[in-house]
C-alpha positions, 0 to 999 in steps of 0.5 A: 472434538468440541471446539470453543469459538468466541470473539473478544474486543481487543483494547490494544492501547488505541484509545487516544484522547485526541482521536476524536478531534483528529478523526476528520481530515485537515482542510485543504485548498486542492480541488480534489484529493484522496488518501488511500492505504495501498495494501488494503485499498481503504480510502481514508479520506477524499473530496471529489476524488471521482470528478474528472480533472486535468492532471498535467505532468502526472500524465507522464507516469502513463507515458513511461509505463507504455514506453517501457512496455514496448522499449528497452532501457538501453534502446537509443532514440534519435531525436526528431526535429519536431520533438526539439521544438516542444516547449515549457519544461524541457531538457533541451533535446536537439534534433538529430541527437541520440539518447537512451530510453533510460535517460528520457525516462529519467528526464520525463519523471525527475525533471518532468521534461515535455520533450523527453515524454514526446520523444518516448511517444514518437519512438514507440509510436514509430513517429505517430504520437496519436498511435502512442496516445491510443496505446496510453488509453488502451493501457488505462482501460486495462488498468481499470482507469475508467474515468481517464482519457489521454490526448497528449503524452506530456500532459499539457493543457488540451480539451478532453485530457483528464483523469481523477484523483482516484484513477491517478492513485491507481496509476501511481500504484501500478507504476511503482511496481516497476523497479525502474520507475520506483528507483527513478521517482525517488531520485532528487538529482541525476545526470544524463547524456549531454551533460544535463543535470536533472532536479526533481519538482517534488519538493517533499522528497527527502524532506517528508519522512518516508516519502519515496515518490511519485510525480508532480504536475502543473499547468495553468488549467490543472493547477499544482498537482501531485501523487505521493507515496509514503511508507511509515509506521508499517503502513504505505499510503498514497495521497493525490491532490489535484488543483492546488492554487500554488506550488507552496500550497500544494506542498502544504496540502499534501503534507497535511493529508499525509501526516493525518493519514499516517496518524490514523495508524499505530503498530500493535501486537495483535497476537502477543508472544506467550499469551495463553488463549485457553487451557485445554483439558485432557483425560486421565487426570493429566491436568490442562495444556496451555494453548498459545500462538505459534508466533507473535504478530504485529501490524499497523492498524487503524486507531478508529476501528475496533479490533476483534479477536476470534479464537477457534480451538478445542476445549478438550484434547485427545491424548497424546499431545505433542508440544507445538501440535496445531490445535486451532487458530486465532484471527484478529479483525479490524472492523470487518477486515481480517488483519492477522491470523495465526495457528494455535499450538499446544505449549507442552507435551502430554503422553497417553498412559499405557494400559497399566496407567489407564487401569490405575486411573479408572480404578482410582476414580472408581474407588473415589466414587464408592467412597463418596457414596458412603460418606 
């Protein structure tokens, strides 16, 4: 069986007049940033994304990850006196108070409470914060966060406590695999034991369409930081900004990068319904059989990368052919990355003639040739 293999450029309505102007990311004031496609790992834009920097309370993502690796959501923690004295952003935990791990996780992620983060560390570390921090650094190595090092579970300023925009993005993506964390970081307001009301520091949550997390942070050294996840137009992007000069500027920087990142994609029918990729010939004068895709496929694809369609299918089919029979494959690439593939099938059935039919076909063809000789 001879296969026809070819590649063709697919226009797919992606040539926007403004594309050239919008190709560059917006100018932002953050010291470092990165915009990344969560599904493909593609980095759409970055600045100093591999440079070490303080990350403030974004640290609490790792604190919660490690805590939930070693404690149950319903475990009850007795608050030690040294935890109750932790300052800055807190939920005012009291010495001797008993509170569930789940409530501490909510306080650490929604309210960014330092005392809640320290309480988790001391509970899992059996009173030894340094032991817990060692567990955080071991987890960082396990996750491939090679330019990250923790000194504290709360993220307050201290020499030697750092990460990068790229590592923070990896950390957030891993954290969001946990349904408890994913549910918590998309919460704007909640209540926990002790009559405590929690409100998020994530100003874009519920405001920026499609944004569903992840974590903010701020200290005098780190500036205003955030790692955000947004899902829109069939694509999920993670964007991290580190070191914006103010809370409002952090929000502006982040929203600008998210809008730009989303604008890089458009939903497209990569494999259209009913499209005939070729007409395959068959024997015995039965004509040709349309070859179509088994089903249509739509994806969000980059507007700044060409789409290439590759079809692998036979030019001639052996009889019999049954409708729906797989005969080849279509593959679509965005640049060099495979973004869709579908089996190609026969659109109609064609039976193989019986003996009499085959004899009649060959007899007719022979008579036709003889006629041609004498004409």
